[in-house]
N, C-alpha and C positions, 0 to 999 in steps of 0.2 A: 504494500500500500504506500503510495507516495505521500509526501508531506502535506499536500493540499487536499487529500482525500480522507475524510473523517468518517468514522463509523457512526451511524445514527445513535443518538443517546439512548442507552438502555438496551441496545440490541443484544449485546453479549454480557450484560450485567444483571439480567433478569430472565426468569423462565417465561417462555412463550407457550401458552396453553395450546394454541393451534398446532405448533410443531409436535408437542407431546401427543396430542390426539391423532395426528397423522401417523406418527411412529407406531402407535398402538394398532391402528387400522392395518398398517403394513405387516405388523407382526401377526395379526389375526389371519391375514391372507397367506403368509408364509407357513403358519402352522397347518392351515386347512389344505394347502397344496402338498405339504410333506406328510401329514398324518390326517387324511380325510376322515371325517366323522369321529374324531378322537375326543375324549373328555377334556383334554387340555384346550382344544379349539373352542369347545363350548364355554369353558371357563374364560377364555380370552374374549369371546363375544360378549359375555355378561360383564366382564371388566370394562370393555370399551363403552358399553352403555352406561355403566356406573361412572366412568371417567367423564363422560359428557355432562352428566348431571352434576357431578362434583365440581367440574370447572365452572359451570354456571353459578353454583352455590358460592364458591370461593370468590368469584368476581362480584357477585351481589353483596357479599358480606364485607368486601373491601370498600363499599360506598356507604355514605351516611343514610340512615333510615329517616328521611326528612319528616314524614308525618309523626313518627314516634318522637323524634328529636324536638320538633316544634311543640308537641304536646307536653314534653318534659320541661322545656323552657317555660311554657305558660304556667304549669303547675308549680315549678320551682319559684317563679316570680311571685305567684300568689302566696306561697308559704313565706317568702321574704317580706311581702307586704303585710301579712298578718303579724309576723314577728315584730316588724318595725312599729306597726300600729299599737301593739300591746306595750312596747317599751315607751312610746310617746305617752300613752294613757297613764302608765305607771309614774313617769316623771311629773306629769301634770298634777296627779293626785298626791304626790309625795309631800308630806309635811314632817319636818324634823322636830319632834318634841317627845317627851317621855311617855305620853299617853299613846302615841302612835307606833312606838317601837315594836310591840308584839304583833300588831297588824302588819307592820312593814316586813317583819321577818317571815310571817306567813305568806304574804304576797310575793316576797322575793323567792321563797322556796318554790311556790307554785309557778312563778315565772321561769325559774331555772329548769324545772321539770318540763315545762312546755317547750323551752328552747332546745332541750335535749331531744324531745320527741320530734320537733321540727327539723333538727339537724339530721336525725336518723332517716326521716322521711325524705329530706333533700338528698342524702347520700343514696337512698334506694332509687330515687327517680333518676339521678344523674348516671347511675351504673346500670340502669335497666336495659339500654340499648346494647351495651357490651355483653351483658348476661344472655340476652336473646341470641346474639350472634355466636357467642361461645357455645351455647347448647346446640345450635344447628351445625357448627363446625365439628364439634365432638361426635355428633351422630354420624356425620359423613366419614370422619376418620375411623370410627368403629366399623363401618362397612368395608373400608379399605383394609383394615386389619383382618377382617374375616376372609376377604379374598386372598390375602397373603397366606393364611393358614390353609386355604383350599389348594392353592398352588403347591404348597409344601406337601400336602397329602398325595398329590399326583406324582411327585418325584420320589416319594418315600420308598416305594418298592423297586425303584429303578437302580439296582445295585450292580455295579460293574464287576464285583467279585464273582458273581454267578456266571457272567459272560466270559471272564478271562480264565477262571479256574475250572469251569465245567462242573460246578457243584451239583450233585444229583438232587432233583426236586422231590419233595414229599407230596402227599395228597393235598395238603393245605397250602402248598406254595403258590404264589400268584403266577399267572401265565406270563411268560417272557418270550416275545417273538421278535425283538429288535436285534439287529446286528450292532457292531461297534459304532459304525458311523451314525446310524439312526439314534442310538442311545445318546451319543454325544450331542447330536442336534436337539434331541428332546430336552436334555438337561440344560442346554444353552438357552432354549426358548423359555424354560422355567425361570432361569436367572434373569432374562430380559423382562419377563412379566413382573418379577419382583422389583426390578430397578425402576420400571415405569410406574409401578404402584407408588414407590417412594417419591418420584417426581410429581405425581399428581397431588400427593399429600403436601409437598413443599409449597404448593400454590397458596395454601392457607397461611403458612409462615410468611410468604411474600406479601400477602394482601392484608394481614391482620397483625396487630401488635398487642397480643394478649398472652400473658405468661402461661396460662393453663393450656391454651391452644398450641403454643410453641413447645411446651413440654410434651404434649400428646404427639406432635409431629416428630419430635426427637425420639420418643419411645418407639413409635412405629418404624422410624429409620433404623434404630438399633435392632429391633426385631428382624427387619428385612435383611440387615447385614449378617445377622446370625444364621438366618435361613439360607442366604446366598452362599455363605462360607461352606456349608455342608454340600451344596450343589457343586461348587468349584473344586472341592476335594475329590468328588467323583469324576469330574471332567479331567482333573490332573492325573488321576489314576489311569484313565483311558489313554491320555496323551503319552504318559511315561511308558505304558505297556506297548504302545505302537512304536515308540522310538527304540525300545529295547529289542524289538524283533528284527 
């Protein structure tokens, strides 16, 4: 790139949902072409549909909920108006003499209790939008976590040791009909599915600034890394066995 050619702002510093969804669609086609009518292909199809909905949710949650925000501002303003009005009335009625001290203490205690209640109500209203967004984001992340476990179930019985060492099957052994190349491709597709799952989840971290959501995204990413490491161990076994021949 020459000095006068600049990359568009944010092009390589943020995730583009369209590119992720396009990659998922291509992966679905690759799985269907390599393993027609396979369970993994159906999982990828469901994941693609979930990714489309999740992308819309992440984009929506990144924008202000203006009707709720305006209602919150109005309610918060009303609470502040009531609190200021009560304080003005208190100061107008205040008379400092020995006969009014008990009444003053009682009124002050009641005013403090009211102010605490109004403060809690104000805090509830100002955090309402974020709590609504957080609940929707955590629900979507829970669905992505479930998909990750489903992908892991599909690769669970794909053991290269049975292929390389010709271990005899028992009556309860799962059916294994893949050769070395097919098994390697199957495991690679599982790894790609998990990686794309993590990228879709990262859209929430990119569009939201909430500690609970960020923590849930990090937890999902750690889970996917652990699941992917098991898959790559199997891929490495197949690769090393091919080199040793």
